[in-house]
C-alpha positions in Angstrom: -8.7 -15.6 27.8 -6.5 -15.2 24.7 -7.2 -12.1 22.7 -7.3 -13.0 18.9 -6.1 -9.6 17.0 -7.8 -9.2 13.8 -7.0 -7.0 10.7 -9.3 -4.0 11.4 -11.6 -2.5 8.6 -10.4 0.6 7.3 -13.1 2.1 5.3 -16.0 0.6 3.6 -14.3 -0.2 0.4 -11.2 -1.7 1.9 -10.9 -5.4 1.6 -7.6 -6.3 2.5 -4.2 -5.0 3.9 -0.6 -5.4 3.4 1.4 -6.0 6.9 4.5 -4.0 6.1 6.1 -4.4 9.7 5.9 -6.0 12.8 6.8 -3.9 15.8 6.7 -6.8 18.2 7.9 -10.5 18.2 6.5 -13.5 19.7 7.3 -13.4 23.5 6.9 -9.6 23.6 4.8 -8.2 26.5 2.3 -5.4 25.3 -0.3 -3.2 26.7 -3.8 -2.9 25.0 -2.4 0.5 23.3 1.0 -0.9 22.2 1.3 -0.7 18.3 1.9 -4.3 17.3 2.5 -3.6 13.6 2.1 -1.3 10.7 -0.1 -2.0 7.7 -0.9 -0.2 4.5 -3.3 -0.5 1.6 -3.0 1.4 -1.7 -5.1 4.1 0.0 -3.5 4.7 3.6 -1.1 3.6 6.2 -1.9 2.9 9.8 -0.7 1.1 13.0 -2.6 -1.7 14.8 -2.8 -1.5 18.5 -2.7 -4.6 20.5 -6.2 -4.4 21.8 -5.3 -6.1 25.1 -2.7 -6.7 27.5 -0.5 -9.8 27.8 2.3 -11.8 25.7 2.3 -12.1 22.0 1.6 -15.7 21.9 1.8 -16.2 18.1 2.0 -14.1 15.0 -0.1 -15.4 12.1 1.2 -13.7 9.0 4.5 -12.4 8.2 5.5 -9.0 7.0 4.5 -8.5 3.4 1.4 -10.5 3.5 -1.7 -9.1 2.0 -4.5 -10.1 4.7 -8.2 -9.8 4.3 -9.9 -7.5 6.7 -11.3 -9.1 10.0 -8.8 -12.0 9.4 -6.7 -13.1 12.6 -3.2 -11.8 12.5 -2.0 -12.6 15.9 -3.0 -14.0 19.6 -2.2 -12.3 22.8 -2.7 -14.0 26.0 -1.0 -15.3 29.1 2.3 -17.0 28.9 1.7 -20.6 28.1 -2.0 -20.1 27.1 -3.4 -22.5 24.5 -3.6 -20.2 21.7 -4.3 -23.1 19.2 -7.6 -23.6 21.1 -8.5 -20.1 21.3 -8.2 -19.9 17.1 -10.2 -23.1 16.8 -13.2 -21.6 18.7 -13.8 -19.3 16.2 -16.9 -20.3 14.3 -16.0 -20.8 10.5 -18.6 -22.0 8.0 -18.0 -24.4 5.2 -17.3 -21.4 2.9 -14.5 -20.3 4.9 -16.3 -17.4 6.2 -17.0 -17.1 10.0 -19.0 -14.8 12.6 -17.2 -12.6 15.0 -18.9 -10.2 17.5 -17.0 -6.9 17.2 -18.6 -5.5 19.9 -20.9 -3.3 17.9 -24.0 -5.2 18.4 -24.0 -6.7 15.1 -22.2 -9.8 13.7 -19.4 -9.6 11.0 -18.0 -12.0 8.6 -14.3 -12.9 8.9 -12.1 -14.8 6.7 -11.0 -18.4 7.7 -7.4 -18.2 8.9 -6.2 -21.2 7.2 -4.2 -19.5 4.2 -2.8 -17.1 6.9 -1.3 -20.1 8.8 2.3 -19.5 7.2 3.3 -18.3 10.6 6.3 -16.0 11.1 7.2 -18.7 13.7 4.6 -21.5 13.8 6.2 -22.5 17.4 4.4 -20.9 20.3 6.1 -18.5 22.5 9.7 -19.7 24.0 9.0 -20.3 27.8 11.9 -21.1 30.2 12.4 -24.7 30.3 11.9 -24.8 34.0 8.4 -23.9 33.1 7.8 -25.9 30.0 5.9 -29.0 30.8 7.8 -32.1 29.5 7.4 -35.8 30.0 10.4 -37.8 31.8 10.9 -40.1 28.6 11.4 -37.0 26.4 13.7 -35.4 28.8 15.9 -38.3 28.9 15.8 -39.0 25.2 16.9 -35.4 24.6 19.6 -35.5 27.1 20.8 -38.9 25.5 20.8 -37.3 22.2 22.5 -33.8 23.3 19.3 -32.1 21.7 18.3 -28.7 22.8 14.6 -29.0 24.4 12.0 -27.9 22.0 10.3 -24.9 23.0 6.6 -26.3 23.1 5.3 -29.5 22.6 2.3 -31.4 21.1 1.2 -32.7 24.1 -1.9 -31.5 26.3 -1.1 -28.0 27.5 1.9 -27.7 25.2 3.6 -30.6 27.1 6.8 -31.9 25.3 6.5 -35.7 24.5 8.7 -38.2 23.2 7.5 -37.9 19.9 8.4 -34.2 19.8 12.1 -35.2 20.5 12.1 -37.6 18.0 10.6 -35.2 15.3 13.5 -32.5 16.1 16.1 -35.3 15.7 14.7 -36.2 12.1 16.3 -33.1 10.7 19.7 -33.4 12.3 22.6 -35.4 11.1 24.0 -38.4 13.4 26.4 -37.5 16.3 29.4 -39.5 17.3 29.4 -40.5 20.9 32.2 -37.9 21.5 30.0 -35.4 19.9 27.1 -36.2 22.1 29.1 -36.2 25.2 29.9 -32.3 24.4 26.1 -31.6 25.0 24.0 -29.4 23.1 25.7 -27.2 20.4 25.7 -25.8 17.0 25.3 -28.7 14.7 26.6 -28.4 11.0 24.5 -29.9 8.2 27.0 -32.6 7.4 29.8 -33.9 9.3 33.2 -35.3 8.4 32.7 -38.9 9.7 31.7 -42.0 8.1 28.1 -41.5 6.5 28.2 -37.8 7.3 28.4 -38.7 11.1 29.1 -35.1 13.1 32.3 -35.7 15.3 33.6 -33.5 18.1 36.3 -31.9 15.6 33.1 -30.8 13.4 31.4 -29.2 16.6 34.8 -27.1 17.0 35.0 -26.0 13.5 31.2 -24.9 13.5 31.7 -23.0 16.5 31.1 -19.2 15.4 34.4 -17.2 15.0 34.8 -13.6 15.7 34.2 -11.6 12.4 37.3 -9.6 11.3 37.0 -5.8 11.3 36.3 -4.9 7.5 38.7 -2.5 5.9 36.6 0.2 4.2 39.3 0.7 1.6 39.4 -3.0 0.6 35.7 -3.5 0.8 34.4 -4.0 -2.7 31.3 -2.1 -4.0 28.3 -4.3 -5.0 27.7 -4.5 -8.7 24.1 -3.9 -7.9 21.5 -4.1 -5.2 18.3 -5.8 -5.2 14.9 -4.3 -3.8 11.7 -6.7 -3.5 8.6 -5.3 -5.2 6.2 -5.3 -2.0 3.8 -3.3 -0.1 2.4 -0.3 -1.7 4.7 -0.4 -4.6 3.5 -4.0 -5.5 -0.1 -2.8 -5.3 0.7 0.2 -7.7 2.6 -2.1 -10.0 -0.3 -4.8 -10.2 -2.8 -2.0 -10.6 -1.1 -0.4 -13.4 -0.3 -3.7 -15.2 -4.1 -4.9 -14.9 -5.1 -1.3 -16.3 -3.1 -1.9 -19.5 -3.9 -5.4 -19.8 -7.6 -5.0 -19.4 -8.0 -1.9 -21.5 -7.4 -0.4 -24.9 -5.6 2.8 -24.0 -5.3 5.7 -26.5 -3.6 9.0 -25.7 -4.2 12.2 -27.4 -2.1 15.3 -27.1 -3.1 19.0 -27.2 -2.3 22.6 -26.0 -4.1 25.5 -24.9 -3.0 29.3 -24.7 -2.0 29.8 -21.1 -1.8 33.6 -21.1 -5.2 33.9 -19.3 -4.1 31.4 -16.8 -0.8 33.0 -16.0 -2.6 36.6 -15.8 -5.2 35.5 -13.5 -2.8 33.8 -11.2 -0.7 36.9 -11.2 -3.5 39.2 -10.4 -4.7 36.7 -7.5 -1.0 37.2 -6.1 -0.9 41.0 -6.6 -4.1 41.5 -5.0 -3.6 39.3 -1.9 -5.8 41.4 0.5 -8.9 40.8 -1.9 -7.8 37.3 -2.5 -7.3 36.4 1.2 -10.9 37.7 1.9 -12.5 35.3 -0.6 -10.3 32.2 -0.2 -8.4 32.8 -3.5 -4.9 33.6 -2.2 -3.5 29.9 -2.8 -4.9 29.4 -5.9 -2.5 27.6 -8.4 -2.4 26.9 -12.0 -3.5 23.3 -11.3 -6.4 24.4 -9.3 -7.5 26.4 -12.6 -7.3 23.6 -14.6 -9.3 21.1 -12.0 -12.0 24.0 -12.2 -12.1 23.9 -16.0 -12.0 20.2 -16.2 -15.0 19.9 -13.7 -17.0 22.4 -15.5 -16.3 20.9 -19.1 -16.8 17.2 -18.2 -20.9 17.6 -17.7 -21.1 18.6 -21.4 -19.3 15.2 -22.4 -20.9 12.8 -20.0 -19.3 9.8 -22.1 -16.2 10.9 -20.5 -17.3 10.9 -17.0 -17.8 7.3 -16.9 -16.6 3.8 -15.9 -16.6 0.8 -18.2 -17.6 -2.5 -15.8 -17.5 -5.4 -18.0 -19.9 -4.7 -21.0 -21.6 -1.9 -19.3 -21.0 1.8 -19.4 -21.9 3.5 -16.5 -22.2 7.4 -16.8 -22.4 9.5 -13.7 -24.3 12.6 -13.3 -22.0 14.3 -11.0 -18.1 14.8 -11.5 -16.1 13.2 -8.9 -12.6 14.4 -9.6 -9.6 12.5 -8.6 -6.1 14.0 -8.3 -2.8 12.4 -8.3 -0.8 13.0 -5.3 3.0 12.1 -5.3 3.0 10.9 -1.5 6.1 9.5 0.3 4.3 6.0 0.3 3.8 6.2 -3.5 1.2 7.4 -5.7 -2.3 8.4 -4.2 -5.4 9.3 -5.8 -7.9 11.1 -3.5 -11.1 12.4 -4.8 -12.7 15.7 -4.8 -16.6 14.9 -4.5 -19.0 16.8 -6.6 -16.4 19.0 -8.2 -18.8 20.2 -10.9 -20.8 22.1 -8.1 -17.8 23.4 -6.3 -16.3 27.1 -6.6 -12.8 27.7 -7.5 -12.0 28.3 -4.1 -13.7 25.3 -2.8 -11.9 23.1 -5.3 -8.7 24.5 -4.3 -9.3 24.1 -0.6 -10.3 20.5 -0.8 -7.4 19.5 -3.4 -4.7 21.0 -0.8 -6.5 19.2 2.3 -6.7 16.0 0.6 -2.9 16.2 -0.8 -1.8 17.3 2.8 -3.8 14.1 4.1 -2.0 11.9 1.6 1.5 13.4 2.5 0.8 12.7 6.2 -0.6 9.3 5.7 -3.6 10.2 7.2 -5.9 10.3 4.6 -9.4 8.4 5.1 -9.5 5.4 2.6 -13.0 6.3 1.6 -11.6 9.4 0.4 -9.6 7.5 -2.2 -12.3 5.8 -3.9 -15.3 6.6 -6.1 -13.8 9.1 -8.7 -15.3 9.4 -12.0 -12.5 11.2 -13.8 -8.8 11.7 -13.0 -5.9 14.5 -13.5 -2.4 13.9 -13.1 -0.2 17.0 -13.4 3.4 16.7 -14.2 4.0 20.0 -15.3 6.2 21.4 -12.5 8.9 18.8 -13.6 8.9 20.4 -17.1 7.2 17.6 -18.8 5.7 18.6 -22.2 4.0 15.3 -22.9 3.2 11.9 -21.2 1.1 8.8 -21.3 -1.0 8.7 -18.1 -2.4 5.5 -17.3 -6.3 4.8 -16.7 -7.4 4.6 -13.2 -9.6 1.8 -13.9 -12.6 1.2 -14.2 -12.7 4.9 -15.2 -12.5 5.6 -19.1 -10.4 8.7 -19.2 -7.5 10.5 -17.4 -6.1 13.7 -18.1 -2.4 14.5 -18.1 -1.5 18.3 -17.3 2.0 19.1 -18.8 4.1 22.2 -18.4 3.7 25.6 -20.0 6.1 26.4 -22.8 6.4 29.0 -25.4 4.8 28.1 -29.0 4.9 29.9 -32.2 1.7 31.2 -33.3 0.5 33.3 -36.4 0.8 37.0 -35.5 -2.6 39.0 -35.4 -1.3 42.4 -34.3 -2.0 44.9 -37.2 1.1 46.7 -36.5 3.2 43.8 -36.5 5.2 42.5 -39.6 6.9 39.5 -38.2 4.3 37.0 -38.9 4.9 34.7 -36.2 4.8 35.4 -32.4 5.7 33.2 -29.2 3.1 32.6 -26.9 2.7 30.4 -23.6 0.8 27.2 -24.1 -0.1 24.5 -21.6 0.0 20.9 -22.8 -2.5 18.2 -22.1 -2.1 14.4 -22.4 -5.7 12.8 -22.4 -5.8 8.7 -22.3 -9.0 6.9 -23.2 -10.1 3.5 -23.1 -10.8 3.0 -26.8 -13.4 0.2 -26.0 -15.6 2.8 -24.4 -14.7 6.2 -26.2 -13.8 6.5 -29.6 -11.1 9.0 -30.8 -13.3 11.7 -32.3 -15.6 12.2 -29.3 -12.6 12.2 -27.0 -10.6 14.9 -29.3 -13.9 17.2 -29.1 -13.7 17.0 -25.1 -10.1 17.9 -25.4 -10.6 20.6 -27.6 -13.5 22.1 -25.4 -11.3 21.7 -22.4 -8.4 23.6 -24.2 -11.0 26.4 -25.1 -12.3 26.6 -21.4 -8.7 27.0 -20.2 -8.0 29.6 -22.9 -10.9 31.6 -21.8 -10.5 30.8 -17.9 -11.7 34.3 -17.1 -15.0 33.9 -18.8 -15.4 30.6 -17.4 -15.1 31.8 -13.8 -17.5 34.6 -14.6 -20.2 32.1 -16.0 -19.9 30.4 -12.6 
């Protein structure tokens, strides 16, 4: 019995996946454990196993297609098996949803396959012609017209009948008697004979010629290359475009004294034995900023919110998203209940999530449900930027580099008047539909004060 391979559900929040690459083609023999394709969402990438041993009878969605979860993507079975009948046995209702038993004791809805039937190759698996059922009239008709036999017919059980040969001839130009006598071959789209008729001479000219060896010195360098926007890049592009189109984004910039940050980080490194014992040895400047943001947000609940239509949803807990530059593109895993975690716990969770994103093994559910996001470009020397909202959040914090800034000197014995001190920059983008500028500025000021006094913030717990 044919096995219908469906797009598996990856996490409770994933509604569709993009097929990035097929590892098999129609006609390949696979085992149940064979990886047949690679798929990705804006959250993770993974391989899909065949799920059953047999031959890949048909592939239902091409690479690059965005396929709903639980929708059919391929059929695996015995060579020559009637895969259209297997698909037809899926029970789809009038709304395009069906019921499929997933072996879990409960029923799940699946999307109708009709929008996915842009088959990579709509014809079934090619079968040796000695095994393909064909009517005598169809065989004689094809031989008379020097037409290669179709791989599959529309008759019962895939039988090739006369109308299949006639349909194949409709897209081919007429042949002269001499050309037909030459037998099946490569046919040009237009012949040199009367009315575009293909002659024997046209067949000779259409035969493939050996490609001359290219001279690397004479080969011109292309003026440009083009790369299709697809997969994770397309998802990110669409998400960023929608964010800018559906929100009124405003960015505020400020900086905070970073001397305490640097002193604390240096002390942690210097006292490695003590730091290791309490899980602090790998603390970074970014971890300290995340801790400060998680402790500041509860005092400004309007910043820890979502805008959903005409409703503002304010959250009691801080679920902090961190932007990660992963090989597949930007990923934003979430540190749950960050306002309840210690500095060591925030640091550990941030590193674990980032590592999973880098490896492509992050759980999709770990990339949803954030209430506030942080993006750090400081390591690249960026001193200011405009982070884009991670909708439906109403705010996102950009962390910039540390640079020396002039400040009024307060030293009693100093007569220079101006000193240079390290400052860390912050760029806060808000949705002005949900948050006004002044309240957002008060939050940013409070965050800067928390960072400037990070030692006291840690002491307060």
